[in-house]
Z-matrix of the N, CA and C atoms (Angstrom, degrees):
N
C 1 1.478
C 2 1.528 1 107.18
N 3 1.341 2 120.40 1 -41.58
C 4 1.336 3 121.81 2 -178.02
C 5 1.586 4 110.59 3 -62.79
N 6 1.298 5 116.44 4 -39.02
C 7 1.546 6 117.75 5 -177.88
C 8 1.528 7 107.76 6 -67.73
N 9 1.297 8 119.35 7 -26.61
C 10 1.484 9 118.61 8 176.05
C 11 1.550 10 109.77 9 -69.12
N 12 1.272 11 113.16 10 -47.20
C 13 1.547 12 117.72 11 -179.17
C 14 1.545 13 104.77 12 -59.27
N 15 1.289 14 119.86 13 -48.46
C 16 1.481 15 121.95 14 -174.23
C 17 1.538 16 111.36 15 -60.66
N 18 1.368 17 113.66 16 -43.35
C 19 1.397 18 119.34 17 178.30
C 20 1.582 19 112.56 18 -65.30
N 21 1.299 20 113.07 19 -41.61
C 22 1.514 21 113.80 20 172.80
C 23 1.530 22 116.88 21 -61.58
N 24 1.238 23 114.28 22 -41.62
C 25 1.417 24 116.67 23 173.72
C 26 1.452 25 115.28 24 -59.81
N 27 1.417 26 115.12 25 -44.72
C 28 1.459 27 115.65 26 179.14
C 29 1.493 28 112.66 27 -65.78
N 30 1.311 29 122.80 28 -36.36
C 31 1.473 30 123.96 29 175.56
C 32 1.488 31 110.41 30 -62.57
N 33 1.411 32 117.58 31 -44.07
C 34 1.413 33 119.36 32 -179.02
C 35 1.567 34 111.64 33 -63.81
N 36 1.364 35 116.35 34 -33.45
C 37 1.488 36 121.66 35 177.25
C 38 1.515 37 111.69 36 -63.30
N 39 1.433 38 111.87 37 -46.87
C 40 1.438 39 118.41 38 178.47
C 41 1.507 40 112.03 39 -57.41
N 42 1.394 41 110.42 40 -50.03
C 43 1.478 42 112.96 41 -176.53
C 44 1.526 43 113.20 42 -63.87
N 45 1.304 44 116.84 43 -31.49
C 46 1.483 45 116.94 44 177.47
C 47 1.479 46 110.26 45 -74.54
N 48 1.300 47 123.49 46 -29.75
C 49 1.402 48 126.83 47 -179.15
C 50 1.462 49 113.62 48 -79.58
N 51 1.356 50 120.16 49 -17.90
C 52 1.471 51 121.90 50 -178.37
C 53 1.501 52 112.12 51 -69.50
N 54 1.290 53 115.94 52 140.26
C 55 1.515 54 117.40 53 178.01
C 56 1.441 55 112.46 54 -63.57
N 57 1.300 56 118.43 55 142.63
C 58 1.478 57 121.74 56 178.71
C 59 1.537 58 105.67 57 -108.64
N 60 1.300 59 116.92 58 126.23
C 61 1.506 60 118.45 59 -178.89
C 62 1.578 61 106.93 60 -86.74
N 63 1.348 62 117.35 61 123.00
C 64 1.269 63 127.67 62 176.74
C 65 1.471 64 113.61 63 -112.95
N 66 1.297 65 122.23 64 112.58
C 67 1.474 66 124.37 65 -173.15
C 68 1.494 67 106.25 66 -84.14
N 69 1.369 68 116.55 67 121.68
C 70 1.435 69 119.52 68 -178.72
C 71 1.456 70 110.72 69 -117.29
N 72 1.309 71 119.80 70 3.33
C 73 1.417 72 125.63 71 -176.71
C 74 1.513 73 107.84 72 -82.73
N 75 1.423 74 117.80 73 92.29
C 76 1.415 75 121.73 74 -172.69
C 77 1.612 76 107.44 75 -79.35
N 78 1.239 77 120.67 76 -11.45
C 79 1.433 78 122.76 77 -178.03
C 80 1.582 79 113.38 78 -94.25
N 81 1.283 80 120.32 79 4.75
C 82 1.422 81 127.39 80 -178.92
C 83 1.649 82 105.95 81 -55.44
N 84 1.306 83 118.41 82 133.92
C 85 1.379 84 122.47 83 -173.93
C 86 1.609 85 108.97 84 -83.60
N 87 1.305 86 115.68 85 128.95
C 88 1.560 87 117.31 86 -178.03
C 89 1.583 88 101.42 87 -116.10
N 90 1.226 89 118.18 88 98.93
C 91 1.425 90 125.93 89 -172.96
C 92 1.525 91 108.80 90 -64.66
N 93 1.372 92 119.17 91 -32.00
C 94 1.445 93 120.03 92 -177.18
C 95 1.495 94 104.45 93 -132.21
N 96 1.348 95 117.68 94 82.19
C 97 1.467 96 121.18 95 -179.25
C 98 1.568 97 116.52 96 -70.72
N 99 1.301 98 112.72 97 -19.90
C 100 1.553 99 115.93 98 -178.34
C 101 1.592 100 105.39 99 -72.84
N 102 1.335 101 115.14 100 134.50
C 103 1.448 102 118.57 101 173.86
C 104 1.543 103 114.10 102 -61.24
N 105 1.369 104 116.72 103 -37.16
C 106 1.399 105 123.78 104 176.27
C 107 1.474 106 113.65 105 -63.44
N 108 1.350 107 114.93 106 -51.90
C 109 1.570 108 122.63 107 -175.19
C 110 1.549 109 107.57 108 -98.69
N 111 1.346 110 117.98 109 59.59
C 112 1.366 111 122.95 110 -165.70
C 113 1.611 112 111.91 111 -100.49
N 114 1.255 113 120.36 112 -1.34
C 115 1.474 114 128.00 113 -173.69
C 116 1.482 115 107.92 114 -96.61
N 117 1.318 116 118.63 115 116.90
C 118 1.558 117 122.32 116 177.00
C 119 1.515 118 105.57 117 -83.33
N 120 1.311 119 113.82 118 129.20
C 121 1.489 120 120.88 119 -177.67
C 122 1.472 121 108.10 120 -138.36
N 123 1.329 122 114.19 121 149.13
C 124 1.508 123 124.20 122 167.83
C 125 1.523 124 104.03 123 -108.17
N 126 1.322 125 119.36 124 116.04
C 127 1.501 126 121.38 125 -175.80
C 128 1.468 127 111.10 126 -127.30
N 129 1.343 128 114.22 127 150.50
C 130 1.514 129 122.43 128 175.47
C 131 1.452 130 113.25 129 -69.39
N 132 1.362 131 115.92 130 -61.74
C 133 1.480 132 120.83 131 -169.61
C 134 1.474 133 111.66 132 -122.40
N 135 1.324 134 121.95 133 136.70
C 136 1.480 135 124.53 134 173.65
C 137 1.437 136 107.04 135 -111.09
N 138 1.318 137 121.67 136 121.34
C 139 1.422 138 127.42 137 -179.00
C 140 1.544 139 106.70 138 -99.93
N 141 1.322 140 118.37 139 94.84
C 142 1.463 141 122.90 140 175.72
C 143 1.452 142 112.63 141 52.87
N 144 1.325 143 120.74 142 30.28
C 145 1.523 144 120.75 143 178.69
C 146 1.492 145 116.39 144 71.14
N 147 1.376 146 117.54 145 2.62
C 148 1.404 147 125.39 146 -179.90
C 149 1.460 148 117.72 147 -90.86
N 150 1.439 149 111.22 148 -46.52
C 151 1.427 150 119.51 149 -176.08
C 152 1.553 151 109.91 150 -140.00
N 153 1.383 152 114.64 151 131.92
C 154 1.411 153 116.05 152 178.10
C 155 1.598 154 104.75 153 -116.36
N 156 1.277 155 112.48 154 146.17
C 157 1.486 156 118.15 155 -170.41
C 158 1.522 157 107.34 156 -115.01
N 159 1.375 158 116.71 157 144.26
C 160 1.304 159 129.15 158 172.76
C 161 1.530 160 112.98 159 60.83
N 162 1.323 161 115.85 160 54.88
C 163 1.419 162 127.57 161 -175.05
C 164 1.546 163 115.29 162 -93.23
N 165 1.348 164 113.50 163 152.78
C 166 1.422 165 118.62 164 174.81
C 167 1.498 166 109.63 165 -158.86
N 168 1.262 167 122.59 166 146.27
C 169 1.504 168 122.35 167 178.34
C 170 1.519 169 110.56 168 -62.61
N 171 1.280 170 115.67 169 151.21
C 172 1.541 171 121.14 170 177.74
C 173 1.546 172 105.95 171 -62.65
N 174 1.368 173 114.05 172 151.48
C 175 1.475 174 120.39 173 179.94
C 176 1.549 175 115.34 174 -62.43
N 177 1.371 176 116.40 175 -23.01
C 178 1.450 177 118.70 176 177.52
C 179 1.477 178 104.36 177 -151.09
N 180 1.371 179 113.32 178 169.43
C 181 1.431 180 120.29 179 179.20
C 182 1.537 181 113.77 180 -75.66
N 183 1.419 182 112.51 181 125.66
C 184 1.441 183 114.39 182 -173.44
C 185 1.499 184 112.41 183 -74.43
N 186 1.300 185 119.12 184 147.87
C 187 1.384 186 127.28 185 178.89
C 188 1.572 187 115.65 186 -95.34
N 189 1.339 188 115.07 187 -19.40
C 190 1.444 189 120.25 188 176.33
C 191 1.564 190 108.00 189 -159.42
N 192 1.309 191 111.66 190 171.97
C 193 1.519 192 115.09 191 -176.58
C 194 1.558 193 108.62 192 -63.23
N 195 1.284 194 115.85 193 -35.92
C 196 1.524 195 117.73 194 -178.69
C 197 1.590 196 107.19 195 -72.19
N 198 1.237 197 115.64 196 -38.09
C 199 1.570 198 115.48 197 176.42
C 200 1.412 199 115.51 198 -63.02
N 201 1.442 200 118.15 199 -34.31
C 202 1.405 201 127.14 200 -178.82
C 203 1.639 202 102.29 201 -71.65
N 204 1.267 203 118.25 202 -45.74
C 205 1.522 204 121.18 203 -178.64
C 206 1.668 205 105.79 204 -61.19
N 207 1.288 206 113.38 205 -46.93
C 208 1.481 207 117.99 206 -175.07
C 209 1.559 208 110.27 207 -62.61
N 210 1.315 209 115.70 208 -40.16
C 211 1.510 210 118.63 209 -178.51
C 212 1.469 211 110.37 210 -66.70
N 213 1.317 212 120.55 211 -37.00
C 214 1.410 213 124.45 212 178.21
C 215 1.559 214 113.42 213 -75.69
N 216 1.293 215 113.46 214 -42.38
C 217 1.446 216 122.36 215 179.35
C 218 1.519 217 116.90 216 -59.83
N 219 1.403 218 110.35 217 -28.05
C 220 1.553 219 119.47 218 178.34
C 221 1.589 220 106.93 219 -69.59
N 222 1.391 221 116.99 220 -22.34
C 223 1.436 222 122.05 221 178.07
C 224 1.547 223 113.38 222 -99.28
N 225 1.350 224 115.29 223 0.39
C 226 1.458 225 123.75 224 -178.61
C 227 1.559 226 111.66 225 76.46
N 228 1.290 227 114.58 226 32.93
C 229 1.537 228 120.86 227 -174.60
C 230 1.489 229 105.87 228 -130.34
N 231 1.379 230 110.26 229 169.23
C 232 1.401 231 118.85 230 -178.43
C 233 1.524 232 111.06 231 -110.74
N 234 1.425 233 117.62 232 146.12
C 235 1.463 234 119.31 233 -179.04
C 236 1.486 235 110.30 234 -79.30
N 237 1.408 236 112.03 235 131.91
C 238 1.517 237 116.16 236 179.15
C 239 1.467 238 109.67 237 -139.71
N 240 1.299 239 117.51 238 159.91
C 241 1.545 240 126.74 239 162.71
C 242 1.490 241 108.30 240 -110.99
N 243 1.327 242 111.05 241 125.61
C 244 1.482 243 117.91 242 -172.08
C 245 1.524 244 108.22 243 -123.63
N 246 1.354 245 113.08 244 158.75
C 247 1.450 246 124.03 245 178.42
C 248 1.540 247 107.77 246 -77.54
N 249 1.339 248 117.44 247 -55.72
C 250 1.475 249 119.96 248 -168.85
C 251 1.506 250 112.03 249 -145.17
N 252 1.288 251 117.05 250 98.85
C 253 1.471 252 120.91 251 176.52
C 254 1.491 253 109.63 252 -85.80
N 255 1.406 254 114.28 253 126.80
C 256 1.487 255 122.72 254 -179.57
C 257 1.517 256 108.20 255 -138.73
N 258 1.302 257 114.85 256 117.85
C 259 1.527 258 119.95 257 172.51
C 260 1.551 259 113.31 258 50.18
N 261 1.337 260 115.09 259 47.65
C 262 1.432 261 123.09 260 179.53
C 263 1.455 262 119.40 261 75.94
N 264 1.414 263 115.14 262 2.77
C 265 1.462 264 122.16 263 178.06
C 266 1.558 265 102.99 264 -112.50
N 267 1.271 266 113.41 265 140.11
C 268 1.459 267 119.26 266 175.22
C 269 1.520 268 115.87 267 -127.94
N 270 1.343 269 118.87 268 142.75
C 271 1.530 270 118.31 269 -171.56
C 272 1.526 271 99.99 270 -112.72
N 273 1.459 272 110.55 271 146.65
C 274 1.452 273 118.97 272 164.80
C 275 1.540 274 109.77 273 70.25
N 276 1.255 275 121.31 274 51.09
C 277 1.503 276 120.58 275 -178.06
C 278 1.400 277 114.85 276 -95.01
N 279 1.326 278 118.13 277 153.68
C 280 1.541 279 123.00 278 177.73
C 281 1.525 280 103.49 279 -145.40
N 282 1.369 281 113.32 280 165.89
C 283 1.468 282 117.95 281 179.08
C 284 1.568 283 107.19 282 -68.16
N 285 1.314 284 113.72 283 156.33
C 286 1.574 285 116.25 284 -177.32
C 287 1.655 286 104.15 285 -79.57
N 288 1.328 287 107.15 286 159.83
C 289 1.438 288 119.81 287 -179.02
C 290 1.657 289 111.46 288 -55.15
N 291 1.202 290 112.40 289 133.04
C 292 1.500 291 119.77 290 179.40
C 293 1.445 292 114.08 291 83.72
N 294 1.318 293 124.27 292 8.74
C 295 1.407 294 125.33 293 -170.56
C 296 1.610 295 107.93 294 -96.13
N 297 1.269 296 112.58 295 -7.80
C 298 1.570 297 116.49 296 -171.11
C 299 1.509 298 108.67 297 -72.10
């Protein structure tokens, strides 16, 4: 029983000593702020906002709407926020925040 108590105290001490990451950058770009349309995708064709074809995530996290567009246009694709990407197809896509 004593070894359990000592182990618990050691784990608690390690947990308290671990650095906690606090994000203070309030200006970070969130390309797809909607929880439903949360998947960043670079797609070839968007069919009426219902289905996007030949999609893949951008090669890096975009820092702005223009950066997102640039990342996708380098691949000949359009920047989109989608509901459900599966096997290169994405459902329910819209342009990213700030691209209007």
